[in-house]
C-alpha positions in Angstrom: -15.7 55.1 50.8 -19.4 55.5 49.9 -20.8 54.9 46.4 -21.1 58.7 45.7 -17.4 59.2 46.3 -16.6 56.2 44.1 -18.7 57.8 41.3 -17.1 61.2 41.8 -13.6 59.7 41.5 -14.6 57.5 38.6 -16.5 60.3 36.8 -19.5 59.8 34.6 -19.6 56.4 32.9 -20.9 55.8 29.4 -24.3 54.2 29.5 -23.3 51.5 27.0 -20.3 50.3 29.1 -20.5 46.7 30.1 -21.7 46.4 33.7 -19.3 43.5 34.5 -16.4 45.4 33.2 -17.4 48.5 35.2 -17.7 46.5 38.4 -14.4 44.7 37.8 -12.7 48.1 37.3 -14.3 49.6 40.4 -13.3 46.6 42.5 -9.7 46.7 41.1 -9.5 50.4 42.1 -10.6 49.5 45.6 -7.8 47.0 45.8 -10.1 44.0 45.6 -8.4 41.6 43.1 -11.4 39.5 42.0 -10.8 37.6 38.8 -14.1 37.6 37.0 -14.6 35.1 34.2 -15.0 36.5 30.7 -16.8 34.9 27.7 -14.5 33.1 25.4 -11.7 32.8 28.0 -10.0 29.5 28.7 -9.1 28.7 32.2 -7.6 25.8 34.1 -10.2 24.6 36.6 -10.4 21.9 39.2 -13.3 19.4 39.2 -15.3 20.0 42.4 -18.0 17.3 41.9 -19.3 14.9 39.3 -22.9 13.8 39.0 -25.0 12.4 36.2 -25.4 15.1 33.6 -23.4 17.7 35.4 -19.8 18.5 36.4 -19.0 21.4 38.8 -15.6 23.0 38.2 -13.8 25.5 40.5 -12.4 28.3 38.3 -11.0 30.6 41.0 -12.4 33.8 42.5 -14.1 31.5 45.0 -16.6 30.5 42.3 -17.7 27.4 40.4 -18.8 26.9 36.9 -21.0 24.2 35.5 -20.6 21.8 32.6 -24.1 20.5 31.7 -26.6 20.0 29.0 -25.1 19.7 25.5 -21.6 20.7 26.7 -21.7 17.6 29.0 -23.1 15.4 26.2 -20.2 16.4 23.9 -17.6 14.8 26.1 -16.6 11.4 24.7 -17.7 8.5 27.0 -14.1 7.2 27.4 -12.9 10.7 28.5 -15.9 11.3 30.7 -15.3 8.0 32.5 -11.7 9.0 33.2 -12.5 12.4 34.9 -12.1 12.5 38.7 -12.8 14.9 41.5 -9.7 17.1 42.1 -8.5 16.7 38.6 -7.3 19.8 36.7 -8.9 20.4 33.3 -9.1 23.2 30.8 -12.5 24.9 30.5 -14.0 27.4 28.1 -16.2 30.2 29.5 -19.4 29.9 27.4 -21.4 32.3 29.5 -20.1 34.2 32.6 -23.6 34.3 34.0 -26.7 32.6 32.6 -30.3 33.5 33.6 -29.9 31.5 36.8 -26.6 33.2 37.7 -24.4 30.2 36.9 -21.1 30.3 35.0 -21.6 28.0 31.9 -18.4 26.0 31.0 -17.3 23.7 28.2 -14.6 21.1 28.5 -14.6 20.0 24.8 -14.4 23.5 23.4 -11.5 24.3 25.8 -9.7 21.2 24.7 -10.2 22.0 21.0 -9.1 25.6 21.6 -5.9 24.4 23.3 -5.5 21.9 20.5 -5.8 24.5 17.7 -3.4 26.8 19.5 -0.9 23.9 19.8 -1.1 22.9 16.1 -0.7 26.6 15.1 2.4 26.8 17.2 3.7 23.5 15.6 3.1 24.9 12.1 5.0 28.1 13.0 7.9 26.2 14.6 7.9 23.4 12.0 8.6 21.0 14.8 7.5 17.4 14.5 4.8 15.7 16.8 4.9 12.1 17.9 1.4 10.5 17.8 -0.6 7.4 16.8 -2.6 6.5 13.7 -6.2 6.3 14.8 -8.0 5.7 11.5 -8.0 6.1 7.7 -10.1 6.9 4.7 -9.6 6.3 1.0 -7.2 9.2 0.7 -4.8 8.6 3.6 -4.4 8.3 7.4 -6.1 9.9 10.4 -3.8 11.0 13.2 -4.6 12.3 16.7 -2.8 15.6 17.5 -3.6 17.9 20.4 -7.0 16.2 20.8 -7.8 17.0 17.2 -8.1 14.7 14.2 -5.5 15.5 11.6 -5.4 14.1 8.0 -2.2 12.8 6.4 -2.8 12.5 2.6 -1.3 9.5 0.8 1.2 11.9 -0.9 2.5 13.0 2.6 2.9 9.5 4.0 6.6 8.4 4.3 8.2 6.5 1.5 8.8 3.4 3.7 5.2 3.3 4.9 3.9 3.7 1.3 6.2 1.0 0.2 4.6 -1.4 2.7 1.2 -0.7 1.3 -0.6 -3.5 -0.6 -4.1 -4.2 -1.8 -6.7 -2.3 -3.8 -9.1 -1.2 -1.2 -8.5 1.5 1.6 -8.8 -1.2 4.2 -6.2 -3.4 2.5 -3.8 -0.4 2.1 -4.2 1.4 5.4 -6.1 -0.9 7.8 -3.0 -2.7 9.2 -1.3 0.7 10.0 -4.0 1.7 12.6 -2.4 1.8 16.0 1.2 2.3 14.7 3.2 5.2 16.0 4.0 8.1 13.6 5.9 11.4 13.6 4.2 14.3 11.7 4.6 18.0 10.9 1.6 20.4 10.6 1.5 21.9 7.1 -2.0 23.4 7.1 -4.4 24.8 9.7 -7.9 26.2 9.0 -10.0 26.5 12.2 -13.2 27.7 10.5 -13.3 24.6 8.2 -11.9 22.3 10.9 -9.2 21.4 8.5 -5.9 20.1 9.8 -3.4 18.7 7.3 -0.3 16.8 8.5 2.8 15.4 6.7 4.9 12.4 7.8 7.3 13.0 4.9 8.1 16.5 6.3 9.0 15.0 9.6 11.2 12.3 8.1 14.8 12.6 6.9 14.3 9.6 4.8 14.9 10.1 1.0 14.3 7.8 -1.9 18.0 7.2 -2.2 18.5 6.2 1.4 15.5 4.0 1.3 16.7 2.2 -1.8 20.1 1.7 -0.2 18.5 0.1 2.8 16.3 -2.2 0.6 19.2 -3.3 -1.5 21.2 -4.1 1.6 18.4 -6.2 3.0 17.4 -8.0 -0.2 18.7 -11.5 -1.1 18.5 -13.3 -4.5 15.6 -15.7 -4.4 13.4 -13.4 -2.2 9.8 -13.2 -3.2 8.1 -9.9 -2.7 4.8 -8.1 -3.6 5.4 -4.9 -5.5 3.5 -2.3 -7.6 4.2 -1.5 -11.3 5.5 2.1 -11.4 6.3 2.5 -15.2 6.5 0.5 -18.4 9.2 0.7 -21.2 10.0 -1.1 -24.4 12.5 -3.3 -22.6 10.5 -4.1 -19.5 8.6 -2.9 -16.4 9.8 -1.2 -13.2 8.2 -2.6 -10.1 8.6 -0.9 -6.7 9.3 -3.3 -3.8 9.6 -1.9 -0.3 10.4 1.5 -1.6 13.0 0.6 -4.3 12.4 0.1 -8.0 13.6 -3.1 -9.7 13.5 -4.0 -13.4 11.5 -6.9 -14.8 13.0 -7.4 -18.2 10.6 -8.1 -21.1 11.9 -11.7 -21.2 11.0 -12.2 -17.5 7.5 -10.9 -17.6 5.7 -13.9 -19.2 6.5 -17.3 -20.5 4.6 -16.4 -23.6 6.2 -14.2 -26.2 5.1 -10.5 -25.8 6.2 -7.4 -27.8 5.5 -4.9 -25.0 4.9 -5.1 -21.2 1.5 -3.3 -21.6 0.2 -6.5 -23.1 0.1 -8.1 -19.7 0.8 -5.3 -17.1 -0.4 -1.8 -16.3 0.9 1.0 -14.1 -0.4 0.7 -10.5 -1.0 -3.1 -10.8 0.1 -5.2 -7.8 2.3 -8.1 -8.7 4.4 -10.8 -7.1 8.0 -10.8 -8.1 11.1 -12.9 -7.5 14.5 -11.2 -6.9 16.9 -12.8 -9.5 19.8 -10.4 -9.4 21.3 -7.7 -7.1 24.1 -5.3 -8.2 24.9 -3.5 -5.0 27.7 -1.4 -6.7 25.4 -0.1 -9.5 22.4 -0.2 -7.1 20.3 -2.3 -9.6 17.7 -5.0 -8.8 16.6 -7.6 -11.3 13.2 -9.1 -10.9 11.1 -11.8 -12.5 7.4 -12.4 -12.7 7.4 -15.5 -14.9 9.7 -17.5 -12.6 6.8 -17.6 -10.1 4.5 -19.0 -12.7 4.2 -22.5 -14.1 6.1 -22.8 -17.4 3.5 -23.9 -19.9 6.3 -25.3 -22.1 7.0 -27.9 -19.4 3.4 -29.1 -19.4 3.3 -29.2 -23.2 6.4 -31.3 -23.5 5.6 -33.7 -20.6 4.1 -36.2 -23.0 7.2 -36.3 -25.2 10.4 -38.4 -24.5 13.7 -38.8 -26.2 13.6 -41.5 -28.9 9.8 -41.0 -29.5 8.5 -40.8 -33.1 6.2 -37.9 -33.8 4.4 -36.3 -36.7 5.1 -32.6 -37.3 4.6 -29.9 -39.9 7.6 -28.0 -41.4 7.0 -24.3 -40.6 10.4 -22.5 -41.5 13.6 -23.3 -43.3 16.9 -21.7 -42.4 20.5 -22.3 -43.4 21.1 -24.2 -40.2 18.0 -26.3 -40.2 14.2 -26.5 -40.2 11.6 -25.8 -37.6 8.7 -28.2 -37.3 5.4 -27.7 -35.3 4.5 -30.5 -33.1 1.3 -28.8 -31.8 0.0 -25.3 -31.4 2.7 -23.1 -29.8 5.2 -25.9 -29.6 8.0 -26.2 -32.2 11.2 -28.3 -32.5 14.4 -27.8 -34.5 15.7 -30.3 -37.0 19.4 -29.3 -37.3 20.7 -29.5 -40.9 22.9 -32.4 -39.8 19.8 -34.4 -38.8 17.9 -34.0 -42.0 19.7 -36.5 -44.3 22.4 -39.1 -44.2 23.9 -37.3 -47.2 25.6 -33.9 -47.0 23.3 -31.1 -48.0 23.9 -27.3 -48.2 20.4 -26.2 -47.3 17.3 -27.9 -45.8 15.3 -26.9 -48.9 17.1 -29.7 -50.8 15.0 -32.2 -48.8 12.1 -30.3 -47.2 9.7 -27.5 -47.9 7.4 -25.5 -45.7 4.0 -27.3 -45.1 5.4 -30.8 -45.4 4.0 -33.2 -42.8 6.8 -35.6 -41.8 7.6 -38.3 -39.3 10.5 -37.2 -37.0 12.3 -38.6 -34.0 12.7 -36.7 -30.7 16.5 -36.7 -29.9 16.7 -33.9 -27.3 14.5 -32.2 -24.7 16.2 -29.1 -23.0 13.8 -27.6 -20.4 16.4 -25.0 -19.3 16.6 -23.5 -22.8 13.1 -24.6 -23.7 14.2 -26.5 -26.9 13.3 -29.7 -28.5 15.7 -31.4 -30.9 14.2 -33.4 -33.8 15.8 -35.7 -36.4 14.6 -36.9 -39.8 17.5 -39.1 -40.6 17.2 -41.1 -37.4 13.6 -42.2 -38.0 14.8 -45.6 -39.2 17.8 -45.8 -37.0 18.5 -49.2 -35.5 19.6 -47.5 -32.3 15.9 -47.0 -31.5 14.6 -50.3 -32.7 13.9 -51.6 -29.2 12.0 -48.4 -28.3 10.0 -48.5 -31.5 9.1 -52.1 -30.9 8.0 -51.4 -27.4 5.9 -48.5 -28.5 4.3 -50.6 -31.2 3.3 -53.3 -28.7 1.8 -50.6 -26.4 -0.2 -49.2 -29.2 -1.5 -52.7 -30.2 -2.5 -53.3 -26.5 -4.4 -50.0 -26.5 -6.1 -51.0 -29.8 -7.1 -54.3 -28.4 -8.6 -52.6 -25.3 -10.5 -50.2 -27.5 -11.9 -53.1 -29.6 -12.9 -55.0 -26.4 -14.7 -51.9 -25.2 -16.6 -51.5 -28.4 -17.7 -55.2 -28.4 -18.9 -54.9 -24.8 -20.9 -51.8 -25.7 -22.5 -53.5 -28.7 -23.5 -56.5 -26.6 
């Protein structure tokens, strides 16, 4: 069939009709099934040759396309090094025919297009995707999915992974998670803004309750954990350890007396805690902060011993006895039975607040942090040997001090 007959059968063609499309239509009518590449199309090609700065790819129709220039430079070095002749790869038709008659291809744009289509399908199906954490920023984790970089905000990280976080900087919180496997769901796709948001929580069946049950099952009394303060109340502070909240009672926060947890703690603060009780039936965890700290009372009382004579100031009188201050923040109790040899109804019969008196230490109770004092045993013969020994030691110290002074004067 000559060209005139073809034109007669085809009829007059609009002048603005694309020439490539006309030619493809004519050839199709002639039974010649030639698959011409179209701009924006994605095809599967086979690498025909690889040379510096250029890759030739067979894309069918007995033709080859070329990946070169900026399209070549966009390929990551690790991926470029892995490409081999004969390998099948997706390619994007950038230009079906450039000024030199070559088909211009892009590997990176094809891979991205396939990736965007994949994540759109995943968002529609709500299926999860198994991947790896490849990075992080201050707001969350970066996960590779379909060749794209997806972002998992901190609020969408699983409860167990968030419970394992520690530290104040992004590197401390997220750094150790890089390389770990992760299952995610796609919850937002925006091609124009290159925005891909993922959720690990949506892909997980884990709930706060199941996580707490697991933590309670694993915990043992005496365990020391690092947790984060989640809330403060009049009676104490709640600290999250490994995904479960435990209570640090007000009395277990500090060795010093405090009226409210906010005096020493704040929400979000990272603290080290000791597990002091576990009620698996009621699903309660008791924690302590102060038991991991040195008790200042112990150091303050280390210089005192039972039987020792001390000077103290009476601070309070009660019907059961009197409190006496040995030094700042350290008081002892003189029970009413230890005030006088005679029977008295109230300490005020013998003592008054502000009195400076000599007392004898009769008890030191570290467990209950109490010191027992006595006024009536100051002159007791039971402690005569101890008093005599103390007197000799004081005289020896006085002699040493006097000798030092004489040497210095000489």
